[in-house]
Every structure is written in C-alpha cells, then in structure tokens.
C-alpha positions in Angstrom: 7.1 -14.7 -7.0 9.8 -12.5 -8.3 10.4 -10.3 -5.6 10.4 -13.5 -3.3 13.3 -14.4 -5.1 15.4 -11.9 -5.4 14.8 -11.2 -1.3 16.4 -14.9 -1.2 18.9 -14.3 -4.5 20.4 -11.1 -3.4 21.5 -11.6 0.1 23.2 -15.3 -0.9 25.3 -13.7 -3.6 26.2 -10.8 -0.8 27.1 -13.1 1.5 29.4 -15.6 -1.3 30.9 -11.7 -2.7 31.9 -10.9 1.0 33.1 -14.1 2.1 35.6 -14.3 -1.2 38.8 -12.7 -1.2 41.6 -13.4 -4.1 44.3 -15.7 -2.7 47.4 -14.9 -2.9 50.3 -17.0 -4.2 53.1 -17.9 -1.3 56.8 -16.6 -2.2 60.3 -17.1 -1.1 62.6 -15.0 0.1 63.4 -11.8 -2.9 60.3 -12.6 -4.7 56.7 -10.2 -4.6 53.0 -11.5 -3.7 51.2 -12.3 -6.6 47.1 -12.4 -6.6 46.6 -15.6 -8.3 43.5 -13.6 -10.4 44.6 -11.0 -13.3 43.8 -7.8 -11.5 47.3 -6.6 -11.4 47.3 -3.1 -11.7 44.9 -2.5 -14.5 42.1 -2.7 -11.4 42.1 -0.9 -8.5 40.2 -2.1 -5.3 37.8 0.5 -6.2 37.3 -0.9 -9.5 36.6 -3.9 -8.6 34.1 -2.9 -6.0 32.5 -0.9 -8.8 32.4 -3.9 -11.1 31.2 -6.5 -8.4 28.3 -3.9 -7.9 27.0 -3.6 -11.7 27.4 -7.7 -11.6 25.4 -7.8 -9.2 22.9 -4.8 -9.6 22.3 -7.1 -13.4 21.6 -10.6 -11.8 18.5 -8.5 -9.8 17.4 -7.9 -14.0 16.5 -11.1 -14.6 13.5 -12.1 -16.2 13.1 -8.9 -17.0 11.4 -8.3 -20.5 12.7 -7.8 -24.0 12.0 -4.6 -25.7 13.8 -3.0 -28.9 15.0 -0.1 -27.6 13.9 -0.6 -24.1 16.0 1.4 -21.9 14.2 1.0 -18.4 13.1 -2.5 -16.5 9.1 -1.2 -16.7 9.1 -0.8 -19.9 11.6 -3.7 -20.9 15.1 -4.1 -22.0 17.3 -4.3 -25.3 20.8 -5.5 -24.6 22.6 -2.0 -24.8 19.3 -0.6 -22.8 20.0 -3.2 -20.1 23.9 -1.9 -20.0 23.5 1.7 -19.8 20.6 1.1 -17.1 22.9 -1.1 -15.1 26.5 1.1 -15.4 23.9 4.2 -14.9 22.5 2.7 -11.6 24.8 0.9 -9.9 28.3 2.5 -10.6 27.7 5.9 -12.1 28.7 5.3 -15.3 26.7 7.3 -18.3 27.5 4.4 -21.6 24.9 5.4 -23.6 23.7 4.1 -27.4 23.9 0.8 -29.3 26.3 -1.9 -28.6 28.6 -0.8 -31.0 28.3 3.0 -29.9 29.2 1.7 -26.2 32.0 -1.0 -27.8 34.0 3.0 -29.0 34.3 3.4 -25.4 36.7 1.5 -22.5 39.7 -0.4 -22.9 40.2 -3.8 -25.0 40.7 -6.8 -22.8 41.9 -10.1 -23.6 38.8 -13.0 -23.6 41.2 -15.2 -21.2 41.5 -12.3 -18.7 37.8 -10.3 -18.3 36.7 -10.0 -14.8 33.3 -9.6 -13.7 31.7 -6.4 -14.4 33.6 -6.1 -18.1 31.2 -6.1 -20.9 31.5 -8.7 -24.2 30.2 -8.3 -27.4 29.1 -10.3 -30.3 28.5 -10.3 -34.1 24.5 -11.4 -33.7 23.7 -9.8 -36.8 26.3 -10.5 -39.0 27.5 -6.9 -38.2 30.3 -6.4 -35.5 29.2 -5.5 -31.9 25.5 -6.2 -32.7 25.2 -7.6 -29.3 26.6 -6.5 -25.8 26.0 -8.2 -22.0 27.9 -8.4 -18.9 30.6 -11.0 -18.2 29.6 -12.4 -14.3 32.3 -14.7 -13.9 32.6 -18.4 -14.2 32.3 -18.2 -18.3 28.7 -16.6 -17.9 27.0 -13.4 -18.9 24.0 -11.4 -18.4 22.5 -9.9 -21.3 18.9 -9.3 -22.9 18.4 -11.3 -26.1 15.3 -10.8 -28.3 15.0 -14.4 -28.3 12.7 -16.0 -25.7 12.5 -11.9 -24.8 14.1 -11.8 -20.6 16.8 -11.0 -19.5 18.8 -14.0 -18.9 22.7 -15.5 -18.0 24.3 -17.6 -20.7 27.2 -19.3 -21.2 30.4 -17.9 -23.2 32.1 -21.2 -23.9 29.3 -23.1 -25.3 25.8 -23.0 -27.3 25.0 -19.9 -29.8 26.8 -16.8 -28.4 29.8 -19.0 -27.8 30.9 -19.2 -31.8 29.9 -15.4 -32.1 31.5 -13.6 -28.7 34.0 -10.6 -31.1 35.7 -8.9 -27.8 35.7 -8.2 -24.4 36.2 -4.5 -23.2 36.5 -3.1 -19.5 35.2 0.1 -18.5 37.1 0.3 -14.8 40.4 1.7 -14.2 
C-alpha cells in the first residue's frame, strides 16, 4: 500500500513543482525586477534545487516508524535522524548529532522568510532545540515525532507545535 501511495504521490509532486516558478513583479522604467518570493541573493538557483530535493525526499518518508536514536527508515527514525538521513541522501550534506547539535550549524532565518528545505526547531522538552523538522512550505513541516510514532506533516500555525517553535535555520547558500 505504501509503495502504491508513493508511486502516485511523487510524480504528482514533481509535476506540481515543475509547473511552478516564482512570479516576477512588473516594473516601470528604471526599476529592477523583484521576485514575489524572498529568495533574494541568499538562495542561488542551485541551492533552491537542493532544498526542493530535500522536501521531495522527505515526503517519501511519511509513515516511516519512529525509533529513538533511529537513523535510517528500515530501523525507524527520530527527528534528528530523519533530518540527517534526508540531507545526506538528497543534498549530500552531512548534518549529524542531536537537534541541538544540528541547530548550531546553518544560518538563522527569519521565520516569516522561511523557504522549503529550511529546518525548524522546537522546544518540546523544556529545553531549547529539543526537536527538529523540515519546512515544506505553506506553514507546514515534516518531522519524526515520538507521539503517534510515524513521520508525518504538521502545521506551524496551529496545534501543539505552533506554540513551541523556536527558530528556523537554512543550510543552503
């Protein structure tokens, strides 16, 4: 059932991604074009492509079982294990250690300017950076929570995680 779901999901996501582009605002004489989206100089085209690969790869892990300390889908994943695995497999970036260790790397991003592929960090255990997920856009993130025991998508704007969001970081330049 899972492979059938992935067989249908991945081509659909790729089709939607291929059809999208950042709209450009029309400008008058003497003005320079500006994208509607805040990629700016901070995200090159190559960086955006890697970030999109991270998001697409992570979607393939939905419903993977949770296991504390888990670092691969066969054995199960915890939050930092999922992030490490996704970034290694899809973007060839080595992000290792706990959520707090991963948070020490990368560049801070204003939460209002997050882009898909950025990491979001939460205070879930009364300590900073105790949980991490991958921002996928439209106020949603994918993560491996211990509750309900499966990789899933949750909202950053409502629900339990919304009140615990601490910061966002990017690992793409």
